[in-house]
C-alpha positions in Angstrom: -2.1 23.3 -11.9 2.0 24.6 -13.1 0.8 28.2 -13.0 2.6 30.9 -10.4 1.1 30.6 -7.2 0.6 33.9 -6.3 -1.2 34.6 -9.6 -3.8 31.2 -9.5 -4.7 31.0 -6.1 -6.8 35.0 -6.3 -9.0 33.3 -9.4 -9.7 29.9 -7.8 -12.1 31.8 -5.3 -14.4 32.9 -8.7 -13.5 30.1 -11.1 -16.4 27.8 -11.7 -15.2 25.1 -13.9 -18.3 23.6 -16.0 -16.3 20.8 -17.8 -15.9 18.3 -15.3 -14.7 15.7 -17.7 -11.9 13.6 -15.3 -12.7 16.0 -12.8 -11.5 14.0 -10.0 -7.9 13.5 -11.5 -7.5 17.3 -12.9 -9.0 18.6 -9.5 -7.2 16.6 -6.7 -4.0 18.4 -7.5 -5.6 21.6 -7.5 -6.6 21.0 -3.9 -3.6 19.5 -3.0 -1.5 22.3 -3.8 -3.8 25.0 -2.8 -5.8 23.4 0.0 -8.5 26.1 1.6 -8.2 28.4 -1.2 -8.9 25.9 -3.5 -12.4 24.8 -1.3 -14.7 27.7 -2.8 -14.1 26.3 -6.1 -14.8 22.6 -5.4 -17.9 23.7 -3.2 -19.4 25.0 -6.7 -18.0 22.0 -8.9 -18.3 18.9 -6.7 -22.3 19.0 -5.8 -22.7 18.6 -9.8 -21.4 15.5 -9.7 -20.8 14.0 -6.1 -20.8 10.0 -7.6 -17.4 10.9 -9.2 -16.1 14.2 -7.2 -17.4 13.9 -3.8 -13.8 12.3 -2.8 -12.4 15.6 -3.7 -14.1 16.7 -0.3 -12.1 14.0 2.1 -9.2 16.3 3.1 -11.6 19.5 4.4 -13.4 20.0 7.4 -16.5 22.8 7.1 -19.9 23.2 7.3 -21.1 23.2 4.1 -18.6 20.1 3.3 -20.4 18.4 6.3 -24.1 19.5 5.0 -23.2 18.0 1.9 -21.6 15.2 3.1 -24.6 14.1 5.7 -26.9 14.6 2.9 -25.3 12.3 0.0 -25.2 9.5 3.2 -28.9 9.4 3.3 -29.5 10.1 -0.3 -26.9 8.6 -3.1 -25.7 5.0 -2.7 -22.9 5.9 -4.9 -21.7 8.5 -2.6 -22.1 6.6 0.5 -19.2 5.0 1.3 -17.2 8.5 0.8 -19.3 10.2 3.2 -18.7 7.4 5.6 -14.7 7.6 5.4 -15.2 11.8 5.6 -17.3 10.8 9.0 -14.7 8.4 10.6 -12.0 10.9 9.7 -13.4 14.0 10.8 -16.4 13.2 13.0 -14.5 14.9 16.2 -14.7 18.2 14.1 -17.9 17.6 12.3 -20.5 16.9 14.8 -20.7 21.1 15.9 -21.2 21.8 12.4 -24.3 19.5 12.3 -25.6 20.0 15.4 -27.5 23.3 14.0 -29.6 21.2 11.6 -30.1 18.4 13.5 -32.1 20.5 16.1 -33.7 22.9 13.1 -36.8 23.0 11.0 -38.0 19.3 10.4 -37.4 17.9 7.0 -34.8 16.5 5.0 -31.8 18.2 6.2 -32.6 17.5 9.8 -33.0 13.8 8.9 -29.5 13.6 7.9 -27.8 15.6 10.1 -29.3 13.4 12.6 -28.1 10.2 11.2 -24.8 11.8 10.7 -24.6 12.7 14.3 -25.4 9.0 15.1 -22.8 7.8 13.2 -20.5 10.0 15.1 -21.7 8.8 18.4 -21.2 5.1 17.3 -17.8 5.7 15.6 -16.3 8.2 18.4 -18.6 7.7 21.2 -21.5 9.6 22.2 -19.6 12.3 24.5 -17.8 13.6 21.5 -21.9 14.6 20.0 -22.8 15.7 23.2 -20.2 18.2 24.2 -21.0 19.8 20.4 -24.4 20.3 21.3 -24.0 21.5 24.9 -21.8 24.6 23.0 -25.2 25.6 21.4 -27.2 26.0 24.5 -29.8 23.8 26.9 -32.5 23.0 24.4 -30.0 21.9 21.8 -28.3 19.8 24.2 -31.6 18.7 25.3 -32.2 17.4 21.6 -29.4 15.9 21.4 -29.5 13.9 24.4 -33.0 12.6 23.3 -31.6 11.4 20.0 -28.6 9.3 21.6 -31.1 8.3 24.5 -32.3 5.4 22.3 -30.1 1.7 22.1 -27.3 1.8 20.4 -28.3 -1.3 18.2 -31.8 0.0 18.2 -30.5 3.3 16.6 -28.5 1.8 14.3 -30.7 0.1 12.9 -32.2 1.7 9.0 -35.3 2.2 8.1 -35.7 -0.9 5.9 -33.7 -4.0 7.0 -31.7 -5.6 4.6 -32.9 -9.3 3.5 -30.5 -12.1 3.8 -29.8 -14.1 0.3 -30.3 -17.6 -0.2 -26.8 -18.6 -0.2 -25.8 -17.3 2.7 -27.4 -20.2 4.9 -26.0 -20.9 8.1 -26.0 -24.7 7.4 -23.7 -24.6 4.4 -21.2 -22.4 6.3 -18.8 -23.7 9.1 -20.2 -23.8 12.5 -19.3 -20.7 14.5 -17.2 -21.9 17.5 -18.0 -19.6 21.2 -14.6 -19.0 23.1 -16.6 -20.5 26.3 -17.4 -23.9 24.5 -19.6 -25.6 21.8 -21.0 -23.7 18.8 -23.5 -20.9 18.0 -27.0 -21.9 17.6 -28.3 -21.3 13.8 -30.7 -18.9 15.3 -27.9 -17.1 16.7 -25.8 -17.3 12.9 -28.6 -15.4 11.4 -28.4 -12.7 13.5 -24.7 -13.2 12.9 -25.2 -12.4 9.2 -27.5 -10.0 9.5 -25.3 -7.6 11.5 -22.3 -8.3 8.8 -25.4 -6.9 6.3 -25.8 -3.8 8.5 -22.2 -2.8 8.8 -20.8 -0.6 6.1 -17.0 0.1 5.9 -16.3 3.1 8.2 -19.6 2.1 10.1 -19.6 -1.6 11.8 -23.3 -2.0 13.0 -22.3 -2.4 17.1 -23.5 -5.8 17.8 -20.5 -7.3 15.8 -18.5 -6.3 18.7 -20.4 -8.5 20.8 -19.5 -11.3 18.3 -16.1 -11.2 18.2 -16.2 -11.0 22.0 -18.4 -14.5 22.3 -16.5 -16.4 19.5 -13.6 -18.4 18.5 -11.6 -15.4 16.1 -10.0 -18.5 13.9 -13.7 -19.8 13.8 -14.9 -16.3 12.8 -12.2 -16.0 10.3 -13.3 -19.9 8.6 -16.9 -18.6 8.7 -16.1 -15.2 7.2 -14.2 -16.7 4.4 -16.5 -19.5 3.6 -19.2 -16.9 3.3 -16.9 -14.8 0.9 -16.5 -17.5 -1.2 -20.4 -18.4 -1.6 -20.7 -14.7 -2.5 -17.7 -15.3 -5.5 -19.6 -18.3 -6.8 -22.9 -16.0 -6.9 -21.3 -13.5 -9.3 -20.4 -11.2 -6.4 -23.5 -9.2 -6.6 -23.2 -5.9 -5.5 -25.6 -5.5 -3.2 -24.4 -7.9 -1.0 -20.7 -6.7 -1.0 -20.9 -6.9 2.8 -19.7 -10.5 2.2 -16.3 -9.2 0.9 -16.5 -6.7 4.2 -17.3 -9.2 6.6 -13.5 -10.4 5.8 -12.5 -7.2 7.3 -14.2 -7.3 10.4 -13.6 -11.3 11.2 -10.6 -12.2 9.1 -7.3 -13.0 10.2 -3.6 -13.7 8.9 -4.7 -16.2 6.9 -7.5 -14.7 5.2 -4.8 -12.1 4.1 -2.6 -14.8 2.9 -5.6 -16.2 1.3 -7.3 -12.8 -0.4 -4.3 -10.9 -1.7 -4.0 -13.1 -4.9 -7.4 -12.5 -5.4 -7.5 -8.7 -5.1 -3.9 -8.5 -7.6 -6.5 -11.0 -10.1 -9.8 -9.4 -9.7 -8.7 -5.8 -12.0 -7.9 -8.6 -15.1 -11.0 -9.9 -14.5 -13.1 -6.2 -15.1 -13.5 -6.2 -11.2 -11.5 -2.9 -10.3 -13.6 -1.9 -8.0 -13.8 -5.0 -6.2 -9.8 -5.0 -6.0 -10.2 -1.5 -4.4 -13.0 -2.7 -1.7 -10.2 -5.6 -1.3 -7.7 -2.7 -0.1 -10.2 -1.7 2.4 -10.5 -5.2 3.7 -6.7 -5.5 4.2 -6.8 -2.2 5.8 -9.6 -3.1 8.0 -7.5 -6.3 9.2 -4.5 -4.1 10.1 -2.6 -6.6 11.2 1.2 -6.1 10.5 1.0 -9.5 8.0 -2.2 -7.7 5.9 0.1 -4.2 6.0 2.6 -6.2 4.4 0.5 -7.8 1.7 -1.1 -3.9 1.3 2.4 -2.7 1.1 3.5 -5.2 -1.6 0.5 -4.5 -3.9 1.4 -1.0 -4.3 4.9 -2.0 -5.4 4.3 -5.2 -7.3 0.8 -5.5 -9.1 0.5 -4.9 -13.4 -2.4 -2.8 -12.8 -1.6 1.0 -12.4 -4.9 1.6 -11.0 -4.8 -1.0 -8.4 -0.8 -0.1 -7.5 -1.8 3.5 -6.8 -5.0 3.1 -4.7 -2.7 0.8 -2.5 -0.4 3.3 -2.2 -2.5 5.6 -1.0 -4.0 3.3 2.0 -0.6 2.9 2.7 0.0 6.3 2.8 -3.4 7.1 5.1 -2.7 4.5 7.7 1.3 5.8 7.8 0.1 9.5 8.2 -2.2 8.5 11.1 1.0 7.0 12.9 3.2 10.2 12.0 5.5 8.1 9.4 6.1 8.2 6.1 4.9 5.3 4.0 8.3 3.6 3.2 9.1 4.3 7.0 5.7 2.5 7.9 7.0 -0.3 5.5 10.8 -0.3 7.6 8.6 -1.0 10.7 6.0 -3.7 9.4 8.6 -6.3 8.4 7.3 -9.2 11.1 9.8 -11.3 12.5 7.6 -14.5 12.3 8.4 -16.0 15.2 11.7 -16.7 14.3 14.9 -16.6 17.1 17.3 -14.1 16.9 19.4 -15.6 14.7 16.6 -15.8 12.3 16.0 -19.4 12.4 13.0 -21.8 13.4 12.8 -25.0 14.8 10.0 -27.1 13.1 9.0 -29.6 16.5 7.5 -33.1 15.2 7.3 -34.6 18.3 10.1 -37.3 18.0 11.9 -35.6 15.6 12.5 -31.8 14.2 13.8 -29.9 12.0 15.6 -26.4 11.3 14.7 -24.3 9.2 16.9 -20.9 8.3 17.2 -18.6 5.2 19.7 -17.6 2.7 21.0 -14.6 0.8 17.6 -14.5 -1.3 15.6 -15.1 2.1 14.6 -18.9 0.5 14.1 -21.0 3.5 15.9 -24.3 4.1 15.9 -27.2 6.3 18.3 -28.9 8.7 17.5 -32.5 10.0 18.1 -33.4 13.7 21.8 -34.4 12.3 22.4 -31.1 10.9 21.7 -32.6 7.3 20.1 -30.3 4.8 17.3 -31.4 3.1 15.1 -30.4 0.1 12.0 -29.7 1.8 10.3 -30.1 5.4 8.9 -33.9 5.0 5.5 -34.3 5.9 4.6 -36.2 8.9 4.9 -39.9 9.5 2.9 -42.7 11.2 5.7 -42.2 14.3 5.2 -38.2 14.4 2.6 -36.5 17.2 -0.8 -36.8 15.4 -1.8 -33.2 16.3 1.7 -31.6 17.0 3.6 -32.5 13.7 0.3 -31.6 11.2 0.3 -28.2 13.2 3.9 -27.6 12.6 3.9 -28.4 9.3 1.1 -26.1 8.4 3.3 -23.4 10.5 5.9 -24.2 7.9 3.9 -23.9 5.2 2.5 -20.1 6.4 6.2 -19.5 6.9 7.2 -20.6 3.7 4.2 -18.3 2.0 5.3 -14.8 4.1 8.9 -15.1 3.4 8.2 -15.5 -0.4 6.4 -12.4 0.0 8.7 -10.4 2.5 11.5 -11.6 0.7 11.0 -9.8 -3.4 9.9 -6.8 -1.4 12.6 -5.9 1.1 15.5 -7.1 -1.8 13.4 -4.6 -4.4 13.0 -2.0 -1.3 16.9 -2.0 -0.6 17.9 -1.9 -4.0 15.6 1.0 -4.6 17.1 2.6 -1.4 20.7 2.3 -2.6 19.8 3.9 -6.0 18.3 6.7 -4.4 20.5 7.5 -1.5 17.2 6.8 1.1 19.3 7.0 4.6 18.4 5.4 8.4 19.6 6.9 11.4 22.2 4.8 13.7 19.5 3.8 16.2 17.1 2.7 13.3 19.6 0.9 11.0 20.7 -1.3 14.6 16.7 -1.8 15.4 14.9 -2.3 12.3 17.6 -4.1 10.2 20.9 -5.8 12.1 18.3 -6.8 15.1 15.4 -7.8 12.6 16.0 -12.1 12.3 14.9 -12.0 9.0 16.1 -9.3 6.9 19.6 -9.3 8.9 20.1 -12.3 6.7 19.7 -9.4 3.5 21.6 -6.4 5.5 24.7 -8.8 6.2 25.6 -9.1 2.6 26.1 -5.7 1.7 28.1 -3.1 1.6 26.7 0.2 3.8 28.0 3.7 4.2 28.5 5.8 7.6 28.0 9.6 6.8 28.8 12.2 9.8 27.7 15.7 10.0 31.4 16.7 9.5 31.0 15.0 5.9 33.2 11.7 7.2 32.3 8.7 4.9 32.8 5.0 6.0 31.8 1.9 4.3 30.8 -1.2 6.4 29.6 -4.4 6.8 27.4 -6.3 9.0 29.6 -9.2 10.4 28.2 -12.5 11.4 27.8 -11.7 15.0 26.1 -8.3 14.3 29.1 -6.6 14.8 30.5 -4.1 11.4 33.8 -4.3 10.3 35.3 -2.3 7.4 37.3 -3.3 4.6 40.2 -4.7 6.2 37.8 -6.5 8.2 39.0 -4.8 11.4 36.0 -3.8 13.7 34.1 -0.4 12.7 32.4 2.0 15.5 28.9 3.3 14.4 28.9 6.5 15.6 25.2 7.1 17.6 25.0 10.3 15.5 25.8 8.8 12.0 23.5 8.2 9.2 23.5 5.1 7.2 22.8 4.2 3.8 23.4 1.7 1.2 26.9 2.2 -0.6 26.8 2.3 -4.2 29.7 1.3 -6.4 30.3 5.2 -7.0 30.3 5.6 -3.6 33.4 3.4 -3.0 36.2 4.5 -5.0 39.5 3.2 -4.8 38.0 0.7 -1.9 35.7 -0.9 -4.3 38.6 -3.8 -5.2 39.1 -3.9 -1.5 35.7 -4.9 -1.1 34.8 -7.2 -3.9 37.6 -9.5 -3.0 36.8 -9.0 0.7 33.2 -10.8 0.2 34.7 -13.1 -2.4 37.4 -14.6 0.3 34.3 -15.1 2.3 31.7 -16.3 -0.2 29.2 -14.2 0.8 26.6 -13.4 -2.2 24.5 -10.7 -2.7 20.9 -10.5 -2.8 21.0 -7.9 -5.5 23.8 -6.7 -7.8 26.2 -3.7 -5.6 29.5 -4.3 -5.6 29.3 -5.9 -9.3 27.2 -3.0 -10.5 27.8 -1.8 -14.0 29.1 1.8 -13.8 28.3 4.4 -16.6 28.6 7.8 -17.3 27.5 10.3 -20.1 29.9 11.6 -22.6 31.2 15.0 -22.6 28.9 16.3 -24.9 25.2 14.6 -23.4 26.3 16.2 -20.2 24.8 19.6 -21.1 22.3 18.1 -23.4 18.4 17.3 -22.5 17.7 14.3 -24.9 20.2 11.2 -25.6 19.9 11.0 -29.1 22.5 7.9 -28.9 19.2 5.6 -28.0 16.9 7.2 -30.3 15.9 5.6 -33.8 16.5 1.8 -32.1 14.2 -0.5 -32.1 13.3 -3.1 -29.8 11.0 -5.9 -28.4 8.1 -4.6 -26.6 8.8 -7.5 -23.3 11.9 -5.3 -23.3 10.1 -2.2 -23.2 7.7 -3.8 -20.6 10.7 -5.2 -18.6 11.7 -1.5 -17.6 8.5 -1.4 -15.0 11.1 -3.9 -13.1 13.6 -0.7 -12.6 10.9 1.8 -11.7 9.9 3.1 -15.0 6.5 4.3 -15.8 3.9 3.3 -18.5 2.5 6.5 -20.0 -1.5 7.6 -19.7 -3.2 5.9 -22.8 -4.0 8.2 -25.5 -5.7 8.2 -28.8 -7.3 4.5 -29.3 -5.8 3.6 -26.0 -2.3 3.6 -26.8 0.4 5.1 -24.5 2.9 6.6 -26.6 5.5 7.0 -23.5 7.7 5.0 -20.6 9.2 7.4 -17.9 11.4 7.3 -15.1 11.2 9.8 -12.0 14.4 10.8 -11.1 13.4 13.8 -8.6 10.3 15.7 -7.6 9.9 17.2 -11.4 12.3 15.6 -13.6 11.8 12.6 -15.5 13.8 10.8 -18.0 11.3 10.0 -20.8 11.4 7.7 -23.9 8.7 8.6 -26.7 7.7 5.2 -28.1 6.2 4.5 -31.7 3.7 2.8 -32.5 3.0 2.7 -28.5 1.7 0.2 -25.9 -1.8 -1.1 -26.6 -3.8 -0.8 -23.5 -4.6 -4.6 -23.0 -3.2 -5.9 -25.5 0.7 -5.1 -25.0 1.8 -7.6 -27.5 -0.5 -5.9 -30.4 2.7 -3.9 -31.4 5.7 -6.3 -30.9 8.0 -3.8 -31.6 8.9 -0.3 -30.8 11.1 2.4 -31.8 12.2 5.2 -29.4 11.1 7.8 -31.3 13.4 10.3 -28.3 14.7 10.0 -25.2 14.5 13.0 -23.1 14.4 14.8 -19.6 11.5 16.8 -19.0 9.6 18.1 -16.0 6.5 16.0 -16.3 6.2 12.5 -18.5 3.8 13.8 -21.6 4.2 13.1 -25.1 7.2 15.0 -26.2 6.3 16.4 -29.4 3.9 19.0 -27.5 6.3 20.2 -25.1 8.5 23.0 -26.5 10.5 24.0 -23.5 13.1 21.7 -21.4 14.3 23.3 -18.3 16.6 20.8 -17.0 19.7 19.3 -18.6 21.8 16.1 -17.7 24.5 18.1 -16.3 22.2 18.7 -13.6 22.1 15.0 -12.4 24.4 13.1 -10.0 26.6 10.3 -11.2 24.4 7.4 -9.3 21.3 8.8 -11.1 22.9 8.9 -14.3 24.8 5.6 -14.2 21.4 3.6 -13.2 19.3 5.1 -15.7 22.5 4.2 -18.6 22.4 0.6 -17.1 18.4 1.0 -18.2 18.9 1.7 -21.6 21.7 -0.5 -22.2 19.6 -3.5 -20.9 17.1 -2.0 -23.3 19.2 -1.7 -26.3 21.3 -4.6 -25.5 22.1 -6.1 -29.3 19.8 -3.8 -31.2 21.1 -1.8 -34.1 20.3 1.1 -35.1 
């Protein structure tokens, strides 16, 4: 992984690793770094443990990979979902690779290729497969035409039909209402359940499209949720996990709000695999609210494995749109139907209320006289019997969504200030200033405009969405400027003026910006790789765990399941690492209530200090903002602690 590329790449052609313990984690970065050069090695290693290693094939389009995926899709339950994901991603390119086997000698390979082509046709359309077959001549084209001639609903049926469990009984589930009026009869509901049981992630039974086109979407969402709850009460049997994935086919934004807390809790209930499947469901629903909650899990969840997988899902969606994960997140913040000023009216009929938001995006309610209320009142006897309950329900959903957005966006903006992330002037105007919700945060912060000639200017967003400088004069943002959040170190002599201006206007900031502490290394420390002044200090475990809120990551469990270090990424290959004694016990974090900071040092990757001998970084190479931020972290960690 860390060797010279010119030396390592040729060796991959013949390397035949036989120790595949932790193979996916070990070989994934190799595949990512060397790409096609790693494929010969993977073709030797992955088939030895397809259940564990099949995901390593996901980026590759190759004839041998296609044949393996076709085989595993029908033969191995443990790899079927990975194979379906591969065909969903690469189906158009994979079809020509499978035609020879599909029209070749009868046997297992032919059956697997035929099923794979059928799956590709279902996902990407029959014509994709027909075009691939025609390239091999008229006989191959005729054979594939015959394969595809069967009714799509029939050819998608497996050799053995699933048996519906007793708990999936229409009589205990909500009625499915039809768009044209009335409800589906019991026999039709049983058929609907069978279609859901036949569907798999990435391979939905074709009849489901007819179901969603016939029934009311809200009714289907309630039906799917009730089915999911029945499955949970039966202790979530693995063979009926289709009840979970049905939420991805029939769910809506309310489903997302209900499911997200369940997904977050599953890893703590020894159901990590279910939680990962839940991420697939959120991605399948795919609405802005679903992706918002998915991003929230990727940023704020205590279970590291789930957090990483959620990040991968977001990256997968973003890549499909040609964006980075952060760029997608910028574009996912929903406006929630708010007016341009970030407010909305809740109409009870005879009376109405205006809902707005403060600097932390906490909602407040004003009655018809403009008097501030503690909360939205419940509908009364004089209110509209249908309108008022519906409007109150909308308000409750709005509060939940804004609560999710608030913590996520405040954290993202603070992280953007620390890392120096920037936007174009157009992105800043459209995604932040023009957003009815985010502008509540944006106008309480100081921003920087950077031009190509090196000119830097600080400004704020005024209440009327115009821009102003520290003297409160109008500021014009150039079209070719890049915009980022100001750190106190960027403001220099203007910091005092900005602080006074915000105090005069009584502007409360969503996170510490102007009043943020600024620290620096001593002259002696700048040319070192260790911070000895923090070493040997004993701190409570709660303070160590609190570093995670500031971007620190706990180490990989070592012997006896103890995490021996915690680290913060400062750049692509530079980490600040703290070696802990005795370390954090996984699953029982309070087993060792006090932790000694053995060593605090810079390294190319987080690891156990005593197994590393070379240090390529010195503090002198880091920018002042990065230094100030990690020194603040360490100061807070060791506050009131004596060595």
